[in-house]
C-alpha positions in Angstrom: 62.9 23.7 107.5 66.1 24.3 109.5 67.5 22.5 111.8 68.4 23.0 115.4 72.0 23.2 113.4 71.3 26.0 110.9 70.1 28.2 113.6 72.8 28.0 115.2 75.0 28.7 112.5 73.8 31.7 111.0 72.6 32.9 114.8 76.5 32.7 115.4 77.6 34.4 111.6 74.9 37.2 112.7 76.3 37.6 116.2 80.2 37.8 114.0 78.8 40.4 111.3 77.0 42.8 113.7 80.0 43.1 116.4 82.4 43.3 113.5 79.2 46.6 112.5 80.2 47.4 115.7 83.7 48.2 115.2 83.6 49.3 111.8 80.7 52.2 113.4 83.9 53.0 116.3 85.7 52.4 114.2 84.6 56.0 112.0 83.4 57.0 114.8 87.1 57.7 116.6 88.7 59.2 113.3 86.1 62.3 112.9 86.7 62.5 116.5 90.4 62.2 116.4 90.1 64.5 113.4 87.6 67.1 115.7 90.4 67.0 117.8 93.2 67.5 116.0 91.8 70.4 114.1 91.1 72.6 117.5 94.1 71.8 118.6 96.6 72.5 115.4 94.4 74.6 113.2 95.5 78.7 113.4 91.8 80.6 114.0 90.9 83.9 112.0 91.2 86.9 113.6 89.9 90.1 111.7 92.4 93.3 111.8 90.4 96.2 109.6 92.4 98.9 109.0 91.2 102.1 110.0 91.8 105.7 108.0 90.6 107.4 111.0 92.5 106.0 113.3 95.4 105.4 111.6 95.4 109.2 110.6 95.3 109.7 114.5 98.0 108.0 115.2 100.5 109.7 112.4 99.0 113.0 114.4 100.0 112.4 117.1 103.5 111.4 116.8 105.8 113.2 118.4 110.0 113.5 118.4 109.9 112.8 122.7 107.2 110.8 122.8 107.4 108.2 126.0 107.3 105.1 123.6 110.3 106.3 121.5 112.7 107.2 124.3 111.6 103.8 126.3 112.8 102.1 123.2 115.8 103.6 122.3 116.9 103.6 126.4 115.7 99.8 126.5 118.3 99.1 123.2 120.5 101.4 124.5 121.2 103.6 122.3 121.1 107.1 124.7 120.9 107.3 127.8 118.3 110.5 128.2 115.9 111.8 125.6 114.9 113.9 123.7 117.9 115.5 123.4 118.3 119.4 123.7 120.2 119.5 119.9 118.9 117.5 117.4 121.0 116.2 114.4 121.8 113.4 112.2 122.4 110.9 114.5 119.2 111.4 117.0 117.2 112.1 113.6 118.3 108.5 111.9 116.9 106.8 115.1 113.5 108.9 115.4 113.4 107.5 111.6 114.1 104.0 111.9 111.6 104.0 114.9 108.7 105.4 112.8 109.6 105.1 108.7 106.6 103.5 106.8 109.2 102.0 104.1 110.8 99.8 106.9 107.3 98.8 107.6 106.9 97.9 104.5 111.2 96.1 104.6 109.4 94.0 108.1 106.4 92.7 106.8 108.6 91.7 103.6 111.0 90.2 105.9 107.8 88.3 107.7 106.5 87.4 104.7 110.0 85.8 104.0 110.2 84.3 106.9 107.2 82.7 106.7 107.6 81.3 103.5 109.9 79.0 105.3 107.4 77.6 107.8 105.7 76.6 104.5 108.5 75.1 103.1 109.3 72.7 106.1 105.9 71.2 106.1 105.4 67.3 105.4 102.7 66.2 103.4 99.6 65.0 104.9 98.1 61.7 104.6 94.8 61.2 103.2 92.0 58.9 105.0 89.6 57.8 102.0 86.5 56.0 103.9 85.0 54.2 101.2 81.9 52.0 101.5 80.9 49.6 98.9 77.9 47.5 97.9 77.6 43.5 96.4 73.8 43.8 94.4 74.4 39.3 94.6 74.5 38.9 97.7 71.1 38.2 99.5 70.1 39.7 101.6 68.0 37.4 104.0 71.5 35.5 103.9 74.0 38.6 104.7 74.3 42.2 104.9 75.1 43.3 101.0 77.4 46.7 102.3 81.5 46.0 101.8 83.0 48.9 104.5 86.2 49.8 103.7 89.1 52.1 104.8 92.2 53.4 103.0 95.2 55.2 103.9 97.6 57.7 100.9 100.2 58.0 102.9 103.0 60.0 100.4 106.4 60.0 100.9 109.3 62.7 99.5 112.5 61.2 97.9 115.5 62.9 96.7 115.4 65.6 99.4 112.9 67.8 97.4 111.8 69.1 101.6 115.4 69.8 102.4 116.0 71.8 98.5 112.7 73.8 99.9 114.1 75.0 102.7 117.5 75.6 101.8 115.6 78.1 98.5 113.1 79.9 101.3 116.0 80.1 103.7 117.8 82.0 101.2 115.0 84.3 99.9 114.5 85.0 104.3 118.3 86.0 103.7 117.5 88.0 101.3 114.7 90.0 102.7 116.4 90.6 105.8 119.0 92.2 103.0 116.7 93.9 101.6 115.8 95.3 105.2 119.1 96.7 105.6 118.8 98.6 103.0 116.0 100.1 103.2 117.6 101.1 106.5 120.4 102.4 104.7 118.3 104.3 102.0 116.4 106.3 104.8 119.1 107.6 105.9 120.5 108.6 102.7 117.0 110.6 101.9 117.8 111.8 105.5 121.0 113.4 104.8 119.2 115.1 102.4 116.4 116.3 103.3 119.0 118.1 105.7 121.4 119.5 103.8 118.1 121.0 101.8 116.4 122.0 105.1 120.1 123.8 105.7 120.8 125.1 101.8 116.8 127.4 102.7 117.6 128.3 105.6 121.2 129.3 105.0 119.7 131.2 101.5 117.1 131.8 103.7 119.4 134.4 106.0 121.6 135.5 103.6 119.0 136.9 101.6 117.4 138.3 104.3 120.5 140.6 105.1 120.8 141.1 101.0 117.4 142.7 100.7 118.5 145.2 104.7 121.5 145.8 102.0 119.6 146.4 99.2 116.5 148.6 100.7 119.7 151.0 102.4 120.7 151.5 98.9 117.7 152.0 96.9 117.1 154.9 99.3 121.1 156.7 99.4 120.4 155.9 95.5 116.9 158.2 95.3 118.7 160.9 97.3 121.8 161.0 94.8 119.0 160.7 92.4 117.3 163.6 93.6 121.1 165.2 93.6 121.9 164.9 90.0 124.7 162.5 91.8 124.0 159.5 89.4 121.1 158.9 86.0 117.8 157.6 86.4 119.4 154.2 84.9 121.3 153.6 87.9 119.0 153.6 90.3 116.1 151.7 88.2 119.3 148.9 88.3 119.9 149.5 92.4 115.1 148.9 92.5 115.1 146.6 89.8 117.9 144.3 92.0 116.1 144.8 95.1 112.5 142.9 93.2 114.4 140.0 92.7 116.0 139.7 95.6 112.5 140.1 97.4 111.3 137.3 95.2 114.2 135.0 95.6 113.2 135.5 99.4 109.8 134.0 98.8 110.7 132.0 97.2 113.7 130.5 99.7 110.6 130.7 102.5 108.5 128.1 99.9 111.5 126.1 99.9 112.7 126.6 103.8 108.8 125.0 104.1 109.1 122.4 101.9 112.1 120.8 103.0 110.8 121.2 106.9 107.7 118.8 105.5 110.1 116.6 103.6 112.5 115.9 106.3 109.7 115.2 108.5 108.2 113.1 105.9 111.1 111.1 106.1 111.2 111.3 109.9 107.7 109.4 109.9 106.5 112.6 112.1 103.9 115.3 111.3 105.6 118.7 110.8 104.3 120.0 113.7 106.3 117.4 115.7 109.5 119.6 114.0 108.0 123.2 115.9 110.2 124.7 119.0 113.1 122.1 118.4 116.8 123.4 117.3 118.8 121.7 114.6 122.8 121.3 114.5 124.3 121.6 110.7 127.5 121.9 112.3 128.0 118.6 110.2 127.3 120.5 107.0 128.8 123.6 108.0 132.3 122.2 106.6 133.1 120.0 104.3 136.0 117.5 105.3 136.7 114.8 102.2 139.0 112.4 101.9 139.2 108.9 99.3 138.4 106.0 100.6 141.5 103.2 100.8 141.5 100.4 98.2 140.5 97.9 100.9 137.5 100.5 102.3 136.4 100.1 98.5 136.9 96.1 97.6 135.2 95.8 100.8 132.2 98.3 99.4 132.1 95.8 96.3 131.2 92.3 98.5 129.6 93.7 101.6 126.8 95.8 100.5 123.7 95.0 102.2 122.0 94.5 97.9 124.6 92.7 96.5 124.2 90.3 100.2 121.0 90.1 99.2 121.9 89.2 95.1 123.7 86.5 96.5 121.5 84.9 98.6 119.3 85.1 95.9 121.3 83.6 94.0 121.8 80.7 95.9 118.6 81.0 96.1 117.9 80.1 92.5 121.0 77.1 92.8 118.1 75.3 94.8 115.3 75.6 93.1 117.0 74.3 90.1 118.2 71.8 92.2 114.5 71.1 93.4 113.3 70.7 89.9 115.8 68.1 89.4 115.1 66.5 91.8 110.9 65.9 90.9 112.6 63.8 88.4 111.8 61.4 90.7 108.7 60.1 91.5 107.1 60.2 95.6 106.0 57.2 96.7 102.9 56.6 98.0 101.4 53.9 100.1 98.0 52.9 100.7 97.0 50.8 103.3 93.8 49.0 103.0 90.7 47.8 105.0 87.4 46.3 104.3 85.7 44.1 105.5 84.0 42.6 103.1 80.8 40.7 104.4 82.3 39.4 107.1 85.7 39.0 105.8 88.6 41.2 107.0 90.8 41.4 104.7 93.9 43.9 104.3 95.8 45.1 101.1 99.0 47.4 101.3 99.8 49.1 98.2 102.4 51.4 96.9 101.6 54.1 94.2 104.2 56.8 92.0 104.4 58.6 89.1 105.9 57.4 85.8 108.3 59.7 83.9 106.6 58.5 80.6 105.2 61.5 79.0 106.7 64.3 80.8 110.5 64.3 82.4 110.0 67.4 83.9 112.7 69.1 81.3 110.4 72.3 81.5 110.8 73.7 84.7 114.5 72.7 84.9 115.5 74.6 82.2 113.1 77.5 83.6 114.3 77.4 87.1 118.5 76.9 85.1 117.1 80.2 83.0 115.8 81.9 86.1 119.6 80.7 87.8 121.6 82.7 84.8 119.4 85.6 84.9 120.2 86.1 89.0 123.6 85.7 88.0 123.4 88.3 85.5 122.0 90.8 87.8 124.6 89.6 90.5 127.4 91.0 87.9 125.0 94.2 86.5 124.7 95.2 90.6 128.1 94.8 90.7 129.6 96.8 87.8 127.2 99.5 89.1 128.0 99.6 92.2 131.8 100.1 91.4 130.7 102.9 88.4 128.9 104.5 90.8 131.5 104.6 93.7 134.1 106.1 91.4 132.0 108.7 90.2 130.9 109.0 93.4 134.7 109.9 94.7 135.6 111.9 91.3 132.3 114.5 92.0 133.1 115.1 95.1 137.1 115.0 94.2 135.0 117.9 91.9 133.1 119.6 94.4 135.9 119.8 97.5 137.9 122.3 95.1 134.7 123.8 94.0 134.3 124.9 98.3 138.0 125.4 98.6 137.8 128.2 95.5 134.3 129.8 97.2 136.4 129.9 100.3 139.1 131.4 98.9 137.0 133.8 97.0 135.0 134.3 99.8 137.6 135.0 102.5 139.2 137.7 100.1 136.4 139.5 99.6 136.3 139.5 104.0 139.0 141.6 103.3 138.3 144.0 101.2 135.2 144.8 103.4 137.0 145.1 106.6 139.3 147.4 103.9 136.1 149.1 103.4 134.7 149.8 106.5 138.2 151.4 107.7 137.9 153.7 104.6 134.4 154.3 104.9 134.7 155.4 108.8 138.1 157.8 107.5 135.6 159.5 105.0 137.6 157.6 101.8 134.8 156.0 100.0 130.7 157.1 100.6 128.4 154.6 101.9 126.9 153.3 98.5 130.3 152.3 97.5 129.9 149.8 101.0 127.3 148.6 100.5 128.1 147.5 97.5 131.4 145.5 99.1 128.8 144.2 101.4 126.3 143.2 98.7 128.6 141.6 96.4 130.1 139.3 99.9 126.7 138.4 100.6 126.3 136.9 96.6 129.9 135.8 96.8 128.6 133.7 100.1 125.4 133.0 98.6 127.6 131.0 95.6 129.8 129.2 98.0 127.0 128.3 99.9 125.6 126.3 96.8 128.9 124.7 95.9 128.7 123.6 99.5 125.1 122.1 98.7 127.0 120.5 95.6 129.6 118.6 97.6 127.0 117.7 101.3 125.0 116.3 98.2 128.0 114.7 96.5 129.0 113.1 100.0 125.7 112.0 100.8 126.0 109.6 97.8 129.1 108.6 98.7 128.5 107.4 102.2 125.0 105.9 101.0 127.3 103.4 98.0 130.2 103.3 100.9 127.8 102.1 103.5 129.4 104.3 105.5 129.6 105.8 108.9 126.6 104.4 109.9 126.2 101.2 111.8 123.1 99.2 111.3 121.9 98.1 114.7 119.8 94.3 115.0 116.8 96.0 116.7 115.7 97.5 113.0 114.6 93.4 112.2 112.8 93.7 115.8 111.3 97.0 115.8 107.5 97.1 117.3 105.5 99.9 118.3 102.6 99.0 119.9 100.5 102.1 119.5 100.4 101.8 116.3 97.4 99.4 116.1 95.4 100.3 113.7 92.5 98.3 113.7 89.3 100.4 114.2 87.1 99.5 117.5 84.1 98.3 114.4 87.0 95.6 113.3 86.7 93.7 117.1 83.0 93.8 117.0 82.5 92.5 113.7 85.2 89.4 114.8 82.7 89.6 118.0 79.7 89.1 116.0 81.6 86.3 113.8 82.3 84.2 117.1 
């Protein structure tokens, strides 16, 4: 039989046990409550953004060179005072291309991914909460509950500056992506100038061939009269007809090339072809070819300050940080593990430290891989610098040779123009016939075509040289922050799905 003192002792222990269980219950509920609060306050919610081909197509078809959004954007960034310009040239079209061209959108998205990588690299590992519940089967239930609740924490602590090295690597990769964006801008500018050169070539060729057709048509009619009068043979007449038919084929091809060049220009700018209708494009910069050999300091700056070279340097610096990080991983991270346990009314506290024992692996494989990648980036940088040097020298030689060809063609064209003036005077005086004058004019048109081909070749070479020098264009900072709110590709259907998901 239990005595009164024994009963009071058991009641005391039972009260303590109830209080301890209530405390554990409160602790668990508080932990869950705080976890939910932190989750609601810090977690980013998923927001669907579905691509709509129909809406995307409509957006592309609605793009215009005189768009109010484009005008406002350029005026805010102090690029222009009024928009649109009366005449479109390389500079104005370059601004439009930087605003609309999809290749720059891809480069901006890649830069955003690289910048987000810095957030990932800088994150600190979260502690781990590990609640446990033990059971003592040898404890009589009549005396006390057999349950043993336990709460353990695992607090990781990185050593050897691993987080800082990750941040350095991520920053260098983001910087490389930024330089790649500038390289993409230069590529767009190069493609735009090339497209303008091709459009100028097609327009000029079409104009010259139309004038040549008029001359050949008149010459054919006169040759038929002379054939009937017996002044020329049928073979000579057939030669004129063959030249006329061949020129007609060239004129048809020139029209097709002109349409293709307009489509190419619209594609580079990032607008539909119909956006180019009714605009006046100036080719004044392409009518003449002025070339000067870049000075030594400019050529040296190309080999050290080009965007792709700076990008390669940043990638090499990132590989250096990656190697240092792999070397730092030889030192194992620490894990602090405080633990609380309620062992059948007894409060027990323990503090543990865990770390990996580098017995079997010393991270030599990842270190070797990182060192090899660093060597690879160094080789890529040297190869790029060598290629730029070679391309620069070749481009300068091409421009020099093209300049000589243009000058020779212009001298020949000037000589034929003088001959044409003399022939016109002789024709008015009756010293030569009209077919003789037409023949000289046809020779002048053929020389004009020859001069045009040499000029186009020179302009292509100059475009290549400017792209290597990355001059004279100055890339502005707004290229990095461009945001077109009108180009929201999220469909209404996607928004409905988002509401249903909520």
